[in-house]
C-alpha positions in Angstrom: -12.9 -73.4 -14.6 -15.0 -71.4 -12.3 -14.1 -68.2 -10.5 -15.7 -66.9 -7.4 -18.2 -64.1 -8.0 -18.0 -60.8 -6.0 -21.7 -60.0 -6.3 -22.5 -61.3 -2.8 -19.5 -59.8 -1.0 -19.8 -56.4 0.7 -18.6 -53.6 -1.5 -15.5 -51.8 -0.5 -16.1 -48.3 0.8 -14.7 -45.7 -1.5 -11.9 -43.8 0.1 -12.9 -40.1 0.3 -10.6 -38.1 -1.8 -9.1 -35.3 0.2 -9.5 -32.0 -1.6 -6.2 -30.4 -2.3 -5.6 -27.2 -0.5 -6.2 -24.5 -3.0 -4.2 -21.4 -3.2 -6.0 -18.1 -3.4 -6.6 -17.0 -7.0 -4.8 -13.7 -6.3 -1.8 -14.2 -4.1 -0.9 -11.3 -1.8 2.1 -9.4 -3.1 3.2 -6.5 -0.9 3.7 -3.4 -2.9 7.2 -2.0 -2.7 7.3 1.2 -0.6 7.8 4.3 -2.6 10.7 6.5 -1.8 9.7 9.6 0.0 10.0 12.6 -2.2 12.1 15.5 -1.1 10.5 18.5 0.6 9.1 21.3 -1.7 11.2 24.4 -1.1 9.8 27.9 -1.4 13.0 29.9 -2.0 13.9 33.3 -0.5 12.8 35.3 -3.5 9.3 33.7 -3.7 6.2 35.3 -2.2 3.0 33.2 -2.1 -0.5 34.6 -1.4 -3.0 31.9 -0.6 -3.4 28.6 1.3 -1.3 25.5 0.6 -2.1 21.9 1.4 0.1 18.8 0.8 0.6 15.3 2.3 4.3 15.9 1.8 6.9 18.2 3.3 7.4 21.9 2.7 10.4 24.1 3.5 9.7 27.8 3.5 12.5 30.2 2.9 10.4 33.0 1.3 7.2 34.7 2.3 3.8 33.1 2.6 0.6 35.1 3.2 -1.9 32.3 4.0 -2.2 29.0 5.7 0.0 26.0 5.1 -1.0 22.4 5.9 1.7 19.8 5.4 3.1 16.5 6.8 6.2 18.4 7.9 6.7 22.2 7.7 10.1 23.7 8.1 10.4 27.5 8.4 13.8 28.9 7.5 15.5 31.5 9.7 14.9 34.3 7.2 11.4 33.3 6.1 8.5 35.7 6.4 4.9 34.9 7.2 
């Protein structure tokens, strides 16, 4: 028997494949926040000569002859400067 040939029929248009949404190669993962370290304490019997600089906190109970730069500076009642 004979079968109908599809040569003369218009070809079906290929369905464009939709590109899957790709995930970034490195997913963003927030870094856990570090616990804030306690303040550095300069005790009452300590005498420092010179400048100090920190991004942390300093609590002065002793004597400092110099400049101090810190995030938070706490001067004790009996401290000397």
